[in-house]
C-alpha positions in Angstrom: 112.5 45.9 66.8 109.1 44.7 67.3 105.9 45.3 65.3 102.6 45.3 66.4 100.1 42.7 64.5 96.9 44.1 62.9 93.8 43.4 65.2 92.6 40.8 62.5 95.9 38.7 63.3 94.7 37.9 67.1 94.1 34.4 67.4 90.2 35.3 67.1 91.0 37.7 64.2 92.8 34.7 62.7 90.2 32.5 63.4 87.3 34.1 61.7 89.1 35.3 58.9 89.9 31.3 58.2 86.6 30.3 58.5 85.5 32.9 56.0 88.2 32.0 53.5 87.4 28.0 54.1 83.7 28.8 53.0 84.7 31.1 49.8 86.8 28.3 48.9 84.1 25.5 49.1 81.5 27.5 47.0 84.0 27.9 44.3 84.6 24.7 44.4 81.1 23.7 43.9 79.8 26.8 42.3 82.1 27.9 39.8 81.8 25.3 37.6 78.3 25.3 37.4 78.3 29.0 36.9 81.1 28.5 34.5 78.9 26.1 32.4 75.2 27.5 33.2 74.1 30.1 30.6 70.8 31.8 31.1 67.2 29.9 31.5 65.5 28.3 28.4 61.5 27.0 28.3 61.1 23.9 25.7 58.1 22.8 24.0 57.1 20.2 21.6 55.7 20.5 18.2 53.7 18.0 16.1 52.5 14.7 18.2 54.3 13.0 20.9 55.3 10.0 18.6 57.1 12.6 16.2 59.5 13.6 18.9 59.9 17.1 17.3 61.3 19.1 20.2 62.3 23.0 20.4 64.2 25.2 22.7 64.2 29.0 23.6 65.5 31.8 25.6 63.2 32.6 27.8 60.9 35.6 26.6 61.9 35.2 23.4 60.3 33.7 20.1 63.6 32.5 18.4 64.2 28.8 19.0 66.5 25.8 17.6 65.9 22.1 17.3 66.4 19.7 20.7 66.0 16.1 20.7 65.2 13.7 24.0 68.2 12.1 25.9 65.8 10.8 28.3 62.8 8.6 27.0 61.6 7.2 30.0 61.0 10.7 31.6 58.6 13.2 30.6 59.0 15.1 27.3 58.4 18.7 27.3 54.6 19.3 26.5 52.9 21.6 23.6 52.7 25.5 24.0 49.7 26.2 26.2 48.9 30.1 26.6 47.1 29.0 29.9 50.7 26.7 31.4 53.9 27.8 31.6 56.8 26.0 29.9 59.3 23.8 31.5 62.5 26.0 32.1 65.9 24.5 31.9 69.6 25.5 31.9 71.7 25.5 29.1 75.4 23.7 30.2 78.3 23.1 27.4 78.5 18.5 28.2 80.6 18.2 25.1 83.0 15.7 26.1 80.9 14.2 29.2 77.2 13.7 27.0 77.2 10.3 29.2 76.7 11.8 32.7 73.0 12.9 30.8 72.2 9.2 30.0 71.1 6.7 31.8 73.6 4.2 29.5 76.4 6.0 31.5 78.7 3.3 30.5 78.4 3.9 26.9 81.8 3.9 25.4 82.7 6.7 22.9 79.1 7.8 23.2 80.4 11.4 22.5 81.2 10.6 18.6 78.1 9.0 18.2 75.5 11.4 19.2 77.9 14.0 17.4 78.1 12.2 14.3 74.2 11.6 14.0 73.1 15.2 14.6 75.8 16.1 12.3 74.9 14.1 9.3 71.2 14.0 10.3 68.4 17.0 11.0 69.0 19.8 11.1 72.4 20.1 9.4 72.5 17.2 7.1 75.9 17.2 5.9 74.9 14.0 3.7 72.3 16.4 1.8 70.1 13.8 2.2 66.7 16.5 2.0 68.6 18.6 -0.8 68.5 15.2 -2.7 65.5 14.4 -2.2 65.7 11.1 -0.4 64.2 11.8 2.8 61.9 14.9 3.9 62.7 16.8 6.7 60.5 15.9 9.3 61.4 11.8 8.1 65.1 12.9 8.7 64.1 14.5 12.7 62.3 11.4 13.5 65.3 8.9 11.9 67.6 11.2 14.4 65.5 11.1 17.3 65.3 7.4 17.1 68.8 7.0 16.6 69.6 9.0 19.2 67.5 7.1 22.0 69.3 3.7 20.7 72.4 5.1 22.2 71.3 7.2 25.2 68.7 4.8 26.5 69.1 1.2 24.6 65.7 1.8 22.8 65.3 0.3 19.9 62.6 1.1 16.6 61.8 -2.5 15.7 59.3 -0.9 12.7 62.9 0.8 10.8 65.2 -2.0 12.1 63.1 -4.1 10.1 61.6 -1.6 7.6 63.0 -1.1 3.5 62.3 2.9 3.4 64.9 5.0 3.1 64.2 6.3 6.7 65.1 2.5 7.8 68.1 2.2 6.0 69.4 5.6 7.0 68.7 4.6 10.8 70.4 1.3 10.1 73.5 3.2 9.1 73.1 5.5 12.1 73.2 2.3 14.7 75.9 0.4 13.4 73.6 -2.5 11.8 73.4 -1.5 8.2 72.9 -4.3 5.8 74.5 -5.4 2.9 74.7 -3.1 0.1 73.1 0.3 2.4 77.0 1.1 3.7 77.5 5.0 3.4 80.5 7.1 4.0 79.1 9.6 6.8 80.3 13.0 7.5 83.0 13.8 9.7 82.0 16.2 12.3 83.7 19.6 13.1 85.9 18.1 15.8 86.5 20.9 18.0 82.8 22.0 18.1 80.6 22.6 21.6 77.4 21.0 21.8 74.6 22.1 24.8 72.5 19.7 26.7 69.5 21.9 28.4 68.6 20.5 32.0 65.5 20.5 33.7 64.8 23.3 36.6 62.0 21.7 38.0 62.4 19.1 40.4 58.7 18.0 40.7 59.0 16.9 37.3 61.4 14.7 36.1 61.2 16.0 32.5 63.4 15.0 29.8 67.1 16.6 29.7 67.8 17.6 25.8 70.3 17.7 23.7 70.8 20.5 21.4 71.5 20.2 17.3 73.7 23.3 16.9 77.2 22.9 16.2 78.7 25.9 17.6 82.5 27.1 18.0 84.4 27.7 21.3 84.7 30.7 20.7 83.3 33.1 19.7 80.2 30.4 20.2 78.8 31.2 16.8 77.0 28.1 14.8 78.6 26.2 12.3 76.6 25.4 9.4 77.9 22.6 7.6 80.0 23.5 4.5 78.4 23.9 1.2 79.6 20.6 -0.4 82.5 21.6 -2.9 80.6 19.5 -5.2 78.9 16.2 -5.1 80.4 12.9 -7.3 77.8 9.8 -8.3 78.0 7.0 -10.8 75.6 6.5 -12.8 74.7 3.6 -15.9 76.2 5.4 -19.0 72.9 3.9 -20.7 69.7 4.0 -18.0 71.1 7.0 -16.2 70.1 4.8 -13.2 72.7 5.8 -10.3 75.0 2.5 -9.8 76.3 1.6 -6.4 79.2 -0.6 -5.7 82.3 1.6 -7.2 85.3 2.2 -5.2 86.4 5.9 -6.3 88.8 8.5 -4.9 89.8 11.7 -5.5 93.3 12.3 -4.6 94.8 16.0 -3.7 98.0 17.7 -5.0 99.7 17.4 -1.6 98.9 13.3 -1.8 95.8 13.1 0.4 93.1 10.6 -0.7 89.8 11.1 -0.4 88.3 7.3 -0.9 84.5 6.2 -0.9 82.3 3.1 -2.2 79.6 4.6 -4.8 75.9 4.3 -3.0 72.6 4.5 -4.5 72.4 8.1 -3.6 75.5 10.6 -4.6 78.6 11.8 -2.5 78.5 14.6 -0.8 82.5 15.8 -0.4 83.3 18.8 1.3 87.0 19.8 0.8 89.5 22.5 1.2 90.0 24.1 -2.4 92.7 23.3 -4.3 93.0 19.9 -7.7 92.6 16.8 -7.3 92.6 13.8 -9.5 89.7 11.5 -10.0 90.0 8.1 -10.4 87.7 4.3 -9.9 89.5 1.6 -8.7 86.7 -1.3 -9.0 84.1 0.0 -11.2 80.2 -2.0 -10.5 79.1 -5.5 -10.6 78.0 -6.5 -14.2 80.2 -3.2 -15.4 83.4 -2.5 -17.2 86.9 -2.3 -15.3 88.5 1.0 -15.7 91.7 1.7 -16.4 94.4 2.9 -13.8 94.8 6.7 -15.3 93.0 9.1 -13.4 89.6 9.8 -14.8 89.5 14.0 -14.2 91.0 16.8 -13.0 88.6 18.7 -10.8 89.5 22.2 -9.4 87.7 23.7 -6.2 88.4 27.5 -6.0 88.3 29.5 -2.8 84.6 30.4 -3.7 83.7 27.1 -4.0 83.2 27.0 -8.1 84.2 23.8 -9.6 86.0 23.4 -12.9 86.4 20.0 -14.6 90.1 19.7 -16.3 91.1 17.0 -18.8 88.8 13.9 -18.1 87.7 11.0 -19.7 84.6 11.0 -22.1 82.7 8.9 -19.4 83.2 11.7 -16.9 80.7 15.2 -17.0 79.8 17.8 -14.5 76.3 19.0 -14.1 76.3 22.1 -12.0 77.8 21.2 -8.7 77.5 17.2 -9.3 80.2 16.0 -11.2 78.6 12.4 -13.3 81.2 9.1 -13.5 79.3 6.9 -16.1 79.6 3.2 -16.3 79.4 1.2 -19.3 77.6 -2.2 -18.1 80.2 -4.9 -19.3 79.1 -6.6 -23.0 77.9 -10.3 -22.8 80.1 -12.2 -24.8 79.1 -13.8 -27.7 79.5 -16.7 -30.1 79.6 -17.1 -33.9 80.1 -20.7 -35.4 80.6 -21.9 -38.8 81.2 -25.9 -38.9 82.0 -27.2 -42.6 84.2 -30.8 -43.9 87.9 -30.3 -42.5 88.9 -31.7 -46.0 87.0 -29.4 -48.0 87.1 -25.7 -46.8 85.0 -23.6 -44.9 82.4 -23.2 -46.9 82.0 -27.0 -47.5 79.4 -28.4 -45.3 78.5 -31.7 -47.0 80.6 -34.9 -45.7 81.2 -38.0 -47.9 78.9 -41.3 -46.4 82.2 -42.9 -45.5 82.3 -40.2 -42.6 85.6 -37.6 -41.7 86.3 -34.9 -39.9 84.2 -31.4 -38.9 85.6 -28.6 -38.1 84.1 -25.7 -36.3 85.7 -22.3 -36.0 84.4 -20.4 -32.5 84.4 -16.6 -33.4 83.8 -15.0 -29.9 83.5 -11.7 -28.4 83.7 -10.5 -24.7 86.2 -13.0 -23.0 88.4 -11.7 -20.5 91.7 -11.2 -22.2 94.4 -13.6 -20.3 91.7 -16.1 -18.8 92.1 -19.9 -19.0 88.3 -21.2 -20.8 86.9 -24.8 -21.1 85.3 -25.4 -24.7 83.1 -28.4 -25.0 80.9 -29.4 -28.3 79.0 -31.8 -29.2 77.3 -33.1 -32.6 73.2 -33.6 -32.5 70.9 -35.0 -35.1 69.3 -32.3 -36.3 66.0 -34.3 -36.8 65.8 -36.2 -33.6 67.6 -33.5 -31.7 69.6 -36.2 -29.8 73.0 -36.5 -29.1 75.0 -38.5 -31.2 77.9 -39.0 -28.8 80.7 -37.3 -31.1 81.7 -34.8 -28.4 84.9 -32.1 -28.2 86.2 -30.7 -25.0 89.5 -28.6 -25.5 91.2 -25.6 -22.7 92.5 -22.4 -24.4 93.8 -19.0 -23.4 91.9 -16.0 -24.4 95.0 -14.1 -25.4 92.9 -11.2 -26.4 88.9 -10.2 -25.5 87.8 -11.1 -28.6 89.2 -13.9 -30.7 88.4 -17.1 -32.9 89.2 -20.9 -32.4 88.9 -24.2 -34.5 87.8 -28.0 -32.9 87.4 -30.8 -34.7 84.7 -33.5 -34.7 85.2 -37.2 -35.8 82.5 -38.7 -37.5 82.1 -42.2 -37.9 80.4 -44.0 -41.2 77.7 -45.1 -39.1 76.1 -41.4 -39.2 76.0 -41.7 -43.1 72.7 -40.2 -43.9 72.4 -38.1 -40.9 72.0 -33.7 -40.5 74.0 -33.4 -38.2 74.4 -30.0 -36.0 77.0 -28.7 -33.7 76.4 -27.5 -30.4 79.1 -25.5 -28.3 79.6 -24.3 -24.8 82.7 -22.2 -23.1 83.3 -22.2 -19.9 85.2 -20.4 -17.1 88.3 -22.7 -16.1 88.0 -22.1 -12.6 84.3 -22.3 -13.0 83.4 -25.2 -15.1 79.9 -25.0 -14.0 79.5 -21.6 -15.3 78.3 -21.1 -18.8 80.3 -18.1 -20.2 78.6 -18.1 -23.9 77.4 -20.8 -25.6 75.8 -21.6 -29.4 73.2 -24.1 -29.3 70.5 -23.7 -32.2 69.2 -26.8 -34.1 68.0 -24.8 -36.6 71.4 -22.9 -37.2 72.4 -23.6 -40.8 75.9 -22.3 -39.9 76.0 -25.0 -37.6 74.7 -27.9 -39.9 76.5 -30.4 -41.9 75.0 -33.0 -43.9 76.4 -36.7 -44.2 75.6 -37.9 -47.2 73.4 -41.3 -47.5 75.8 -44.4 -48.0 75.8 -45.0 -51.6 73.9 -47.6 -53.7 74.4 -48.0 -57.4 71.4 -46.9 -59.5 70.2 -50.0 -61.8 67.7 -49.5 -64.3 65.2 -52.1 -66.1 63.5 -52.2 -69.2 60.5 -53.3 -71.0 59.4 -51.8 -74.8 56.0 -52.9 -76.0 53.9 -51.5 -78.8 51.8 -48.7 -77.4 48.8 -49.8 -75.7 49.9 -53.8 -76.2 51.6 -54.5 -73.3 52.3 -58.1 -74.9 53.4 -57.2 -77.9 56.4 -56.0 -79.7 55.4 -56.1 -83.6 55.0 -52.8 -84.8 53.1 -52.9 -88.6 54.8 -52.0 -91.7 53.3 -48.5 -91.4 55.1 -47.8 -88.0 53.3 -46.6 -84.7 53.8 -45.3 -80.8 56.9 -47.4 -79.0 56.4 -47.3 -74.9 60.0 -48.0 -72.8 58.8 -48.5 -69.0 62.2 -48.1 -67.3 62.0 -49.6 -63.7 64.9 -47.6 -61.7 66.2 -48.8 -58.5 68.9 -46.6 -55.9 68.1 -43.3 -57.2 68.5 -40.3 -54.5 65.0 -38.8 -53.3 64.2 -35.6 -53.1 66.1 -35.0 -56.8 64.7 -34.4 -60.4 65.8 -36.9 -62.8 66.1 -36.8 -66.5 65.3 -40.2 -68.3 66.6 -40.1 -71.9 66.1 -42.6 -74.4 67.0 -43.6 -78.2 66.3 -46.4 -80.8 69.0 -48.0 -82.5 68.7 -49.8 -85.7 69.6 -53.6 -84.3 71.2 -54.9 -87.7 73.6 -52.1 -88.3 73.7 -50.9 -84.5 73.6 -47.0 -85.7 70.9 -44.9 -84.2 67.7 -43.9 -86.1 67.8 -40.8 -84.7 64.3 -41.0 -83.2 64.8 -40.2 -79.3 63.1 -39.2 -76.6 63.2 -37.2 -73.3 61.1 -37.0 -69.7 62.3 -35.3 -65.9 60.9 -37.0 -63.4 61.1 -36.4 -59.3 62.5 -39.0 -57.0 60.2 -37.5 -54.0 60.6 -38.6 -50.1 57.5 -40.5 -50.3 58.5 -43.0 -52.9 61.8 -43.5 -51.9 64.8 -44.2 -54.4 62.9 -47.4 -56.3 60.3 -46.4 -58.9 58.8 -46.3 -62.2 58.9 -43.8 -65.6 58.0 -44.3 -69.4 59.1 -42.6 -72.8 57.3 -42.7 -75.9 58.7 -43.0 -79.2 57.1 -42.7 -82.8 58.5 -45.0 -85.4 57.2 -44.1 -89.3 57.0 -46.9 -91.9 60.8 -46.4 -93.4 61.8 -48.7 -90.3 59.4 -51.6 -91.9 60.9 -55.1 -91.8 63.8 -53.4 -89.2 64.3 -54.6 -85.3 64.2 -51.7 -83.6 66.1 -51.8 -79.9 65.6 -49.1 -77.3 68.7 -47.6 -75.1 68.2 -45.4 -72.2 70.6 -43.1 -69.7 68.9 -41.6 -66.4 70.8 -38.3 -65.9 71.2 -36.7 -62.4 70.3 -32.9 -61.3 74.8 -32.6 -62.0 74.0 -34.1 -65.5 75.9 -37.0 -64.7 74.9 -40.4 -65.8 73.2 -42.0 -62.9 72.8 -45.6 -64.2 71.9 -46.9 -68.1 70.6 -49.7 -69.9 72.4 -50.2 -73.6 72.5 -53.9 -74.6 71.6 -54.6 -78.3 70.9 -57.9 -77.7 68.4 -57.3 -74.7 65.1 -59.5 -76.6 62.9 -57.0 -73.3 64.2 -53.7 -75.5 63.5 -54.6 -78.7 60.7 -53.8 -81.2 60.6 -55.9 -84.7 58.8 -53.5 -87.6 57.2 -56.0 -90.0 58.0 -55.6 -93.4 55.7 -54.2 -96.7 55.9 -58.1 -98.4 54.8 -59.3 -95.3 52.1 -56.9 -95.7 50.7 -58.8 -99.0 51.4 -62.3 -98.1 47.9 -63.5 -98.4 48.0 -63.1 -102.1 51.0 -65.4 -103.3 49.4 -68.4 -101.5 46.0 -67.3 -103.1 47.0 -67.3 -106.4 49.1 -70.8 -105.9 45.9 -72.2 -104.2 43.7 -70.5 -107.4 45.9 -72.4 -109.6 45.8 -75.8 -107.9 42.3 -75.5 -107.7 41.9 -74.6 -111.5 44.6 -77.0 -112.6 42.6 -80.2 -111.1 39.2 -79.0 -112.7 40.4 -78.8 -116.1 42.3 -82.0 -115.5 39.0 -83.7 -114.6 37.6 -82.3 -118.0 40.1 -83.7 -120.4 39.0 -87.1 -121.0 35.6 -87.7 -123.4 32.2 -89.3 -121.1 32.8 -93.0 -122.5 36.5 -93.6 -122.4 36.4 -95.3 -119.4 39.7 -94.0 -118.9 41.5 -96.1 -121.8 44.2 -93.7 -123.7 42.3 -93.6 -127.0 39.6 -91.3 -127.8 37.0 -91.3 -130.9 35.7 -88.5 -132.5 32.3 -87.2 -131.8 29.1 -87.8 -133.3 28.5 -85.2 -135.9 32.1 -85.0 -136.3 33.8 -88.1 -138.5 35.3 -86.0 -141.0 36.9 -84.3 -138.7 40.7 -85.2 -139.5 39.4 -85.1 -143.4 40.0 -82.9 -146.0 38.1 -79.4 -145.8 34.4 -79.7 -147.0 33.8 -77.8 -150.4 31.6 -74.8 -150.2 28.2 -75.2 -149.5 26.8 -73.9 -152.3 28.3 -76.2 -154.4 27.9 -79.3 -152.4 24.2 -81.6 -153.6 22.3 -83.5 -151.7 24.0 -86.9 -152.3 22.7 -90.3 -149.9 25.2 -91.4 -147.5 27.6 -94.0 -148.5 26.2 -97.3 -147.2 30.0 -99.3 -146.4 31.9 -98.7 -143.9 35.4 -96.8 -143.6 38.3 -99.4 -142.9 39.0 -99.8 -139.1 42.1 -97.4 -138.4 45.4 -98.5 -137.2 45.8 -98.1 -133.0 48.0 -95.2 -131.6 48.8 -93.4 -128.4 47.6 -89.8 -128.9 48.6 -86.8 -126.1 46.2 -86.5 -124.0 44.8 -82.8 -124.1 42.0 -80.9 -123.0 38.7 -81.6 -124.5 37.5 -78.0 -125.4 40.8 -76.3 -125.4 43.0 -78.6 -126.5 45.3 -77.6 -124.0 48.4 -79.7 -122.7 47.6 -80.9 -118.9 50.9 -82.1 -118.6 51.7 -78.2 -119.3 49.6 -76.7 -116.5 50.6 -79.2 -114.0 54.2 -77.8 -114.8 53.4 -74.3 -114.6 51.4 -74.7 -111.1 54.5 -76.6 -109.7 56.9 -73.5 -110.4 54.4 -71.3 -108.9 54.0 -73.1 -105.9 57.8 -73.1 -105.7 58.5 -70.0 -106.6 56.1 -68.7 -103.8 58.1 -70.5 -100.8 61.0 -69.1 -101.7 59.7 -65.5 -101.6 58.1 -66.1 -98.3 61.5 -68.1 -97.3 63.3 -64.4 -98.5 60.5 -62.2 -96.5 61.1 -64.1 -93.7 65.0 -63.9 -93.5 64.5 -60.0 -94.1 
């Protein structure tokens, strides 16, 4: 069966139809993609100055505008609005995934991801919350966004931001992957399925910049995606100063096991989490802070409506509005308290004998790291000069706990006698002995000081007793008086007060007289251990005729005898008291002398005149009848004439020598004188013997 072909099926008709179809196909191939992506017409304009780089785009004939950024720094930017001049027109194109086609750096790897990260975290989306938290103003954030975009689209470097120290400069370095140490921050992830528009100029006469929209949109419908309001923020603070602490490692772990981890920065961390329960942990504390434990710090619940509640938590965690505050205590500095003492005498004995010995020192420390190995070094220093004595000690130990104690000992030689020693100590980490962990080196510390006694020099005294006021005499009158005993001492210890005690002893019996004296005296640093002190004693007349000896004793501050002089036979300690007989000794010699003189005179007058020394004597004139009978009374005598005849001559005899007038015997008187002389001599001898 034959069928007739329709007219367009002829050769000629087939050729024409083919041509039309081919044109349609070609047009569709070229125009259709552009028609699929192009979306109406927009006009662009600048706000502020050209240095600000603030640009907006809006549908033609409408007022509502949105932020856009330039992608070609070398081309002309949109002008400011001018009623007399038309604004350049642009077509909006969905260029997500192909941003490099609109930039000069077409070979830039992963350009889309870099641009989307900048736009999501910076203006106007501000997923980091920098404007809300007051870190940057909206204009500052917008300037940083534009210059960060130019860095990737055109290779433009803002040297001022790259070298600056402002928060804008820090954000710029972060966005361009040039952050310095300590500036790193965690950026929020942009929506992976979002669509961004590129605005291409329609005017072929002027090379206008291509503009990049800043609004993220859902693929369908094309609604703008606003960064979800953060579920909450986490801020690390100093527990005392409330200042933000960077450098802590924190993490949130969901019930499903998903973990969100970050390091705290100088600003709070804004978190965008799905509803659910999370456990907050700190894996590392900032430098200088106490290290966290292994247990979670808090349980946080995020409700469907975004409400945040704080469950079981550490005292260091608090919820302030929608900010979770995690406090850190500063790590307490290690401390060291010491006590030095005589190892042989107990921990309260800080006196070492002059012969030397061992000084023990107890170190009480806090704040060391438990289980760590440390090195303790100590030395003894002369307190007076501050110079090392050469006595040192070094030991290694393990700190079983953060707080503890340890005792070290020093061997002190006798050569340091008389020195005040101060113990200096320092503790080092064994793995870094150049770093002092803690030390105690206080030269004025009493607890670190040990006193080494001075070399023992036996104390001695010498004495001299004299009559007070006459240092050359040691004889008191029988009536008594005052004795001064001068004591010269050596070997006492300077800086102490001593007591001198003296007592008078009867030299003959060795018994005490009961006469004592006492005086306190200071041995000062200036005069030294040698010196002189005196005592005065008052002696009464009852000790006449006695020899008295002074005995002395020096008592130290501990009421012990330091030195004494107790020699009863010492001449320099003896005082002689005259006897009462010696007080009248002149009477006897005078009486004897007078007797001798008187006797001599009487003897001289015993012989008659003219006798010329003959043994006989004649009666004196007028006494012829001296040996005759007594004369008759005068009344019975008559005058008679004297006889003229001579009496017969007497017979010669040897009469006794007698005093002429008294008739006393001269020999008797002489005998008495001799007796007196002998008696006086005996009395004097006896007194001297007594």
